[in-house]
ZABA-527882 format. One record per residue (C-alpha): x, y, z; residue in three letters. Coordinates in steps of 0.5 Angstrom, whole numbers, plus 2048, in hexadecimal, padded with zeros to 3 digits. Layout:
// residues N
XYZALA
...
//
This chain:
// residues 87
75681D744MET
75081D740MET
74D82473EMET
74682573BALA
74182B73APHE
73A82C738PHE
736831736PHE
72F83173AVAL
729835739SER
72683973FASP
72083473FSER
72482E740PHE
729832745VAL
72383374AASN
71F82D749SER
71E82874EGLN
72282274AGLU
72882774ATRP
728828751THR
727821753LEU
72C81E74FSER
732822751ARG
73681E756SER
73C823757VAL
73D82975APRO
73C82F755GLU
740836754LEU
73C83B751LYS
74084174DVAL
73C847749GLY
74084A744ILE
73E851743VAL
74085773FGLY
73F85C739ASN
73D85A732LEU
74285772ESER
747857734SER
749850733GLY
74584C738LYS
743847733SER
749846730ALA
74C845737LEU
747840739VAL
74883C733HIS
75083C734ARG
74F83973BTYR
74A834739LEU
74E832732THR
755834732GLY
75383872BTHR
75283F729TYR
74C841725VAL
74C848722GLN
744848721GLU
74084C725GLU
73B84972ASER
73684E72CPRO
73184A72FGLU
736847735GLY
734840738GLY
73483B73DARG
73A83573DPHE
73C830742LYS
74382D743LYS
745827748GLU
74B82974BILE
750826750VAL
75382B756VAL
75882875BASP
755821759GLY
74E82375AGLN
749823754SER
744829753TYR
73F82B74ELEU
74183274CLEU
73B836749LEU
73D83C745ILE
738841743ARG
73A84673DASP
73684C73DGLU
735850737GLY
732857736GLY
73085C73BPRO
72D85A742PRO
72685C740GLU
72685773BMET
72885173FGLN
//
Protein backbone atom coordinates (compact mmCIF):
# COMPACT_ATOMS: atom_id res chain seq x y z
CA UNK A 1 0.00 0.00 0.00
CA UNK A 2 1.46 3.36 -1.03
CA UNK A 3 1.04 6.22 1.44
CA UNK A 4 1.73 9.85 0.72
CA UNK A 5 1.12 13.10 2.52
CA UNK A 6 1.20 16.68 1.42
CA UNK A 7 0.98 20.04 3.14
CA UNK A 8 -1.76 22.07 1.46
CA UNK A 9 -2.34 25.76 1.91
CA UNK A 10 -5.76 27.21 2.72
CA UNK A 11 -6.09 28.88 -0.68
CA UNK A 12 -5.33 25.63 -2.53
CA UNK A 13 -7.69 23.52 -0.40
CA UNK A 14 -10.54 25.94 -1.12
CA UNK A 15 -9.76 26.34 -4.83
CA UNK A 16 -11.98 25.01 -7.59
CA UNK A 17 -9.00 23.07 -9.01
CA UNK A 18 -8.62 21.13 -5.71
CA UNK A 19 -12.36 20.41 -5.52
CA UNK A 20 -12.69 19.20 -9.11
CA UNK A 21 -9.53 17.07 -9.11
CA UNK A 22 -10.65 14.69 -6.36
CA UNK A 23 -12.10 11.37 -7.45
CA UNK A 24 -12.28 9.59 -4.08
CA UNK A 25 -14.58 10.26 -1.11
CA UNK A 26 -13.08 12.45 1.57
CA UNK A 27 -12.90 12.11 5.32
CA UNK A 28 -12.23 15.22 7.41
CA UNK A 29 -10.46 15.22 10.78
CA UNK A 30 -9.87 18.27 12.96
CA UNK A 31 -7.16 18.18 15.63
CA UNK A 32 -7.79 20.72 18.39
CA UNK A 33 -6.34 21.25 21.84
CA UNK A 34 -4.34 23.51 24.12
CA UNK A 35 -1.07 25.11 23.03
CA UNK A 36 1.91 22.74 23.27
CA UNK A 37 -0.33 19.73 23.85
CA UNK A 38 1.23 17.63 21.07
CA UNK A 39 -1.32 18.07 18.27
CA UNK A 40 1.22 18.69 15.52
CA UNK A 41 3.50 15.92 16.79
CA UNK A 42 0.55 13.50 16.69
CA UNK A 43 -0.33 14.48 13.11
CA UNK A 44 3.31 14.29 11.99
CA UNK A 45 3.68 10.85 13.61
CA UNK A 46 0.57 9.57 11.82
CA UNK A 47 1.66 10.94 8.45
CA UNK A 48 5.34 9.97 8.52
CA UNK A 49 5.80 7.43 11.30
CA UNK A 50 8.46 9.62 12.90
CA UNK A 51 8.48 11.90 15.93
CA UNK A 52 9.46 15.57 15.70
CA UNK A 53 10.33 17.31 18.94
CA UNK A 54 10.17 20.89 17.63
CA UNK A 55 7.00 22.86 18.36
CA UNK A 56 4.76 23.94 15.49
CA UNK A 57 2.41 26.63 16.83
CA UNK A 58 0.92 27.49 13.44
CA UNK A 59 -0.81 24.15 12.80
CA UNK A 60 -1.58 23.28 9.18
CA UNK A 61 -3.66 21.34 6.71
CA UNK A 62 -2.59 17.99 5.35
CA UNK A 63 -3.97 15.27 3.12
CA UNK A 64 -3.29 11.57 2.88
CA UNK A 65 -4.85 8.91 0.72
CA UNK A 66 -5.89 5.94 2.85
CA UNK A 67 -7.61 2.61 2.18
CA UNK A 68 -10.32 1.33 4.53
CA UNK A 69 -11.97 -2.04 3.81
CA UNK A 70 -10.72 -1.88 0.21
CA UNK A 71 -12.15 1.61 -0.40
CA UNK A 72 -9.83 4.57 -1.07
CA UNK A 73 -10.47 7.81 0.80
CA UNK A 74 -8.78 11.19 0.88
CA UNK A 75 -8.15 12.01 4.53
CA UNK A 76 -8.07 15.78 5.13
CA UNK A 77 -6.43 16.68 8.44
CA UNK A 78 -6.70 20.16 9.92
CA UNK A 79 -4.28 20.84 12.77
CA UNK A 80 -5.38 23.98 14.62
CA UNK A 81 -2.87 25.81 16.78
CA UNK A 82 -3.57 28.65 19.16
CA UNK A 83 -6.69 29.93 20.88
CA UNK A 84 -10.03 29.58 19.01
CA UNK A 85 -10.38 33.34 18.45
CA UNK A 86 -7.12 33.29 16.43
CA UNK A 87 -8.23 30.52 14.03
